[in-house]
C-alpha positions as CSV (number, residue, x, y, z in Angstrom):
1,M,20.5,-22.8,-8.2
2,H,19.6,-26.4,-7.7
3,V,19.7,-27.1,-11.4
4,L,23.1,-25.3,-11.7
5,L,24.5,-27.2,-8.8
6,A,23.4,-30.5,-10.3
7,L,25.0,-29.6,-13.7
8,V,28.3,-28.8,-12.0
9,V,28.3,-32.1,-10.2
10,L,27.4,-34.0,-13.4
11,S,30.1,-32.2,-15.4
12,F,32.7,-34.3,-13.7
13,W,31.4,-37.4,-15.5
14,Y,29.4,-36.2,-18.5
15,R,30.7,-34.1,-21.3
16,W,27.2,-32.7,-22.2
17,A,26.9,-31.4,-18.6
18,L,30.4,-29.7,-18.8
19,V,29.5,-28.1,-22.1
20,T,26.2,-26.8,-20.7
21,V,27.9,-25.4,-17.6
22,L,30.5,-23.6,-19.7
23,L,27.8,-22.2,-22.0
24,L,25.8,-20.9,-19.0
25,Y,28.9,-19.3,-17.3
26,S,29.8,-17.7,-20.6
27,T,26.6,-15.6,-20.3
28,L,28.4,-13.7,-17.4
29,L,30.4,-11.9,-20.1
30,L,27.2,-10.3,-21.5
31,P,26.0,-7.2,-19.6
32,P,22.5,-7.6,-18.0
33,K,20.7,-4.4,-19.1
34,P,17.2,-3.8,-17.7
35,V,14.9,-3.9,-20.7
36,L,11.3,-4.5,-19.4
37,W,10.9,-7.1,-22.2
38,G,7.1,-7.2,-22.7
39,P,7.1,-10.5,-24.7
40,V,8.7,-12.3,-21.8
41,C,6.1,-11.0,-19.3
42,R,3.3,-12.1,-21.7
43,S,4.8,-15.5,-22.4
44,W,3.1,-18.8,-21.8
45,I,5.7,-19.4,-19.0
46,F,4.4,-16.6,-16.8
47,Q,0.8,-17.2,-17.8
48,T,1.3,-20.8,-16.5
49,W,2.7,-19.4,-13.2
50,R,-0.2,-17.0,-12.8
51,E,-2.7,-19.8,-13.3
52,Y,-0.8,-22.2,-11.0
53,F,-0.9,-19.8,-8.1
54,K,-4.3,-18.4,-9.1
55,F,-2.8,-14.9,-9.0
56,S,-5.2,-12.1,-8.2
57,Y,-4.8,-8.4,-7.2
58,V,-6.5,-5.3,-5.9
59,F,-5.5,-1.6,-6.0
60,E,-7.0,0.3,-3.1
61,E,-6.5,3.5,-5.1
62,V,-6.2,4.1,-8.9
63,L,-2.6,5.0,-9.8
64,D,-1.6,7.7,-12.3
65,S,0.6,6.2,-15.0
66,K,2.1,9.7,-15.6
67,K,3.6,9.7,-12.1
68,K,6.4,7.8,-10.5
69,Y,6.0,5.5,-7.6
70,I,8.1,3.3,-5.4
71,F,6.4,0.0,-4.6
72,A,7.5,-1.4,-1.2
73,E,6.7,-5.1,-1.6
74,F,6.3,-7.7,1.2
75,P,7.1,-10.4,2.0
76,H,10.2,-11.7,0.3
77,G,9.6,-15.1,1.7
78,V,11.9,-17.9,0.7
79,F,11.4,-16.8,-2.9
80,P,9.7,-13.6,-4.1
81,M,7.2,-15.5,-6.2
82,G,4.4,-12.9,-5.7
83,P,6.5,-9.9,-6.6
84,L,7.9,-11.7,-9.6
85,I,4.4,-12.7,-10.9
86,G,3.1,-9.2,-10.0
87,A,5.8,-7.6,-12.1
88,T,4.8,-9.6,-15.2
89,E,1.1,-8.8,-14.6
90,C,1.9,-5.1,-14.3
91,Q,3.5,-5.0,-17.7
92,I,0.2,-6.3,-19.1
93,M,-2.1,-4.1,-17.0
94,F,-0.1,-0.9,-17.6
95,P,1.5,-0.9,-21.0
96,G,3.9,2.1,-21.2
97,F,4.0,2.4,-17.4
98,D,7.6,1.4,-16.7
99,I,8.2,-0.3,-13.4
100,F,11.8,-1.4,-12.8
101,G,12.9,-3.6,-9.9
102,L,15.8,-4.0,-7.5
103,A,17.3,-7.5,-7.0
104,A,20.1,-8.6,-4.6
105,N,23.6,-8.1,-6.0
106,V,24.3,-11.8,-5.7
107,V,21.5,-12.5,-8.2
108,F,23.7,-10.9,-10.9
109,T,26.5,-13.4,-10.4
110,V,24.3,-16.4,-11.3
111,P,24.6,-17.4,-15.0
112,F,21.4,-16.9,-17.1
113,W,19.4,-15.9,-14.0
114,R,20.9,-12.5,-14.1
115,H,19.7,-11.9,-17.6
116,F,16.3,-13.4,-16.7
117,V,15.7,-10.8,-14.0
118,A,17.1,-8.1,-16.2
119,W,14.5,-8.9,-18.9
120,L,11.9,-8.1,-16.2
121,G,13.6,-4.7,-15.6
122,S,15.6,-5.5,-12.5
123,V,19.0,-3.9,-11.6
124,P,21.3,-4.5,-8.6
125,A,20.0,-3.2,-5.3
126,T,22.5,-0.4,-4.9
127,T,21.7,3.2,-4.2
128,R,23.3,4.3,-7.5
129,D,21.3,1.9,-9.6
130,F,18.1,2.7,-7.6
131,K,18.4,6.4,-8.4
132,R,19.3,5.7,-12.0
133,V,16.2,3.7,-12.8
134,L,14.0,6.0,-10.7
135,K,14.8,8.7,-13.2
136,K,13.4,6.5,-15.9
137,G,10.2,5.3,-14.2
138,S,8.7,3.7,-11.1
139,V,10.6,1.2,-9.0
140,A,9.6,-1.9,-7.0
141,V,11.6,-2.8,-4.0
142,I,11.4,-6.1,-2.0
143,V,12.4,-4.4,1.3
144,G,12.9,-7.4,3.6
145,G,15.3,-9.2,1.3
146,I,17.3,-12.3,2.3
147,A,16.6,-11.8,6.0
148,E,13.0,-12.8,5.5
149,M,13.9,-16.1,4.0
150,Y,14.5,-17.3,7.5
151,M,11.3,-15.9,9.0
152,Q,8.9,-18.6,8.1
153,S,6.0,-19.3,10.6
154,R,2.9,-21.5,10.6
155,T,0.9,-19.0,12.8
156,K,1.9,-15.5,11.7
157,E,3.4,-13.4,9.0
158,Q,6.8,-11.9,9.8
159,I,8.6,-9.2,7.8
160,M,11.6,-6.8,8.2
161,L,10.7,-3.1,7.9
162,K,11.3,-1.2,11.2
163,D,15.0,-0.6,10.5
164,R,14.8,-0.6,6.7
165,K,14.8,3.0,5.7
166,G,17.1,3.1,2.7
167,F,14.3,3.1,0.1
168,V,12.5,5.9,2.0
169,R,15.7,8.0,2.0
170,V,16.0,7.6,-1.8
171,A,12.3,8.5,-2.2
172,V,12.7,11.7,0.0
173,E,15.9,12.8,-1.6
174,E,14.9,12.2,-5.2
175,G,11.3,13.1,-4.9
176,V,8.5,10.6,-6.0
177,D,5.4,12.5,-7.1
178,G,3.2,9.4,-6.9
179,G,4.4,8.4,-3.4
180,I,5.4,5.0,-1.9
181,V,2.8,2.2,-2.4
182,P,2.9,-0.5,0.3
183,V,2.2,-3.9,-1.3
184,Y,1.5,-7.2,0.4
185,H,1.5,-10.6,-1.4
186,F,-0.8,-12.8,0.6
187,G,0.2,-16.5,0.3
188,N,3.8,-15.8,-0.8
189,S,5.2,-17.0,2.5
190,Q,3.6,-20.4,2.1
191,V,4.8,-21.6,-1.2
192,L,8.3,-22.7,-0.1
193,D,10.4,-23.4,3.0
194,F,14.1,-22.8,3.6
195,G,16.7,-24.1,5.9
196,P,18.7,-24.8,7.9
197,Q,17.9,-21.9,10.3
198,A,21.5,-22.0,11.7
199,M,22.7,-20.4,8.5
200,A,20.6,-17.2,9.0
201,S,23.3,-15.0,10.6
202,V,26.0,-16.0,8.2
203,S,23.7,-15.4,5.2
204,R,22.9,-11.9,6.4
205,R,26.6,-11.1,6.8
206,L,27.5,-12.4,3.3
207,R,24.2,-11.0,1.8
208,A,23.6,-14.4,0.2
209,A,21.2,-17.2,1.0
210,L,22.9,-20.3,2.3
211,G,20.8,-23.3,2.5
212,F,18.1,-25.2,0.6
213,L,14.6,-24.3,-0.4
214,Y,11.9,-27.0,-0.6
215,G,8.2,-27.3,-1.2
216,V,6.2,-30.2,-2.6
217,A,7.6,-33.6,-1.3
218,Y,10.7,-31.7,0.0
219,L,11.7,-30.9,-3.6
220,P,12.4,-27.4,-4.9
221,L,8.9,-27.2,-6.3
222,P,6.6,-24.5,-4.9
223,R,3.4,-25.5,-3.3
224,R,0.2,-24.5,-5.0
225,R,-1.1,-21.6,-2.9
226,N,-3.2,-18.7,-4.0
227,I,-1.2,-15.5,-4.3
228,Y,-3.2,-12.3,-3.7
229,M,-1.4,-8.9,-4.4
230,V,-2.8,-6.0,-2.4
231,C,-1.6,-2.6,-3.3
232,G,-2.4,-0.1,-0.5
233,K,-2.9,3.6,-0.7
234,P,0.2,5.6,-1.8
235,V,2.0,7.4,1.0
236,P,2.9,11.0,0.0
237,V,6.5,11.9,-0.1
238,T,7.9,15.4,0.6
239,R,11.1,16.0,-1.4
240,T,13.8,17.1,0.9
241,A,17.5,17.6,0.2
242,R,19.9,15.3,2.1
243,D,21.8,18.2,3.6
244,D,18.5,19.7,4.9
245,P,18.5,19.7,8.8
246,K,15.0,18.1,8.6
247,F,15.9,15.4,6.2
248,E,16.0,12.5,8.7
249,E,12.8,13.8,10.4
250,V,11.0,13.7,7.0
251,V,12.5,10.2,6.4
252,D,11.3,8.9,9.8
253,A,7.8,10.4,9.3
254,T,7.4,8.9,5.8
255,H,8.8,5.5,7.0
256,A,6.3,5.4,9.9
257,A,3.5,6.2,7.4
258,V,4.6,3.4,5.1
259,M,4.5,0.9,8.1
260,A,1.1,2.1,9.1
261,G,-0.2,1.9,5.6
262,L,1.1,-1.6,5.1
263,Q,-0.4,-2.8,8.4
264,E,-3.8,-1.2,7.6
265,A,-3.8,-2.8,4.1
266,Y,-3.0,-6.2,5.5
267,D,-5.7,-5.9,8.2
268,R,-8.3,-4.8,5.7
269,H,-7.7,-7.8,3.4
270,K,-6.5,-10.7,5.7
271,A,-10.0,-12.0,6.4
272,E,-10.9,-11.8,2.7
273,Y,-7.9,-14.1,2.0
274,G,-8.9,-16.5,4.8
275,W,-6.2,-15.3,7.3
276,A,-8.5,-13.5,9.8
277,D,-6.5,-15.1,12.7
278,R,-3.1,-14.7,11.2
279,P,-1.4,-11.5,12.4
280,L,1.3,-9.5,10.7
281,V,4.4,-8.9,12.8
282,I,6.7,-6.1,11.6
283,S,10.3,-6.5,12.9
């Protein structure tokens, strides 16, 4: 967004910038289809990202590539660097194991970026698209979304989950034989900051991040922090029809199990990462 904004400003004085902006916006005419493009995930670009953040991971339980899972990922942070890098790594670790992603609707209004996320298998975060890609494979959901961009703290990890049940409702209604996997990306909250905080409420209403992200030297460059992806134990899901009287009861029970599983996975690995005194607060 910073580059695009700079190009728009420069386009008032420089023809090359105007041509570049027009070319970028022309990509909005091309439909962004989720393709899970392996060569992109294996490219030197993402290899460089993984090396820069010393990306590592652990699975507390071996997953079955023949089953479908919903990966509930945290935190979104200012930018979901961990989930993004994790998505590229999973395409390498599990060839043939399709894992699609959900991205904020506003992402698909940004020239080029909408196709970039589509190449990684992402679709707009709507219930219809969620159900559509879930029929094709597993799905990764960054549950906290934009709200977590304003939840930066020097002393604790803060995420949004208590009232976020949409992904659980889809899991219960559609049935996910592998279950819901709670995922925590240690270090993701520290790579960038975002402000001003005064824009938080407006951003939530508009479902768009309003403000500026910054890292190294107050530039939009992420700090070099180790990112450690912990995939907790899958939470079983009991398929229940939406018109079943017990539907909401099953949703609540499954959601509570996901929260507990995420908290337990965080507590088991925080000392290993060097965060023994950094608690996880679930809002």
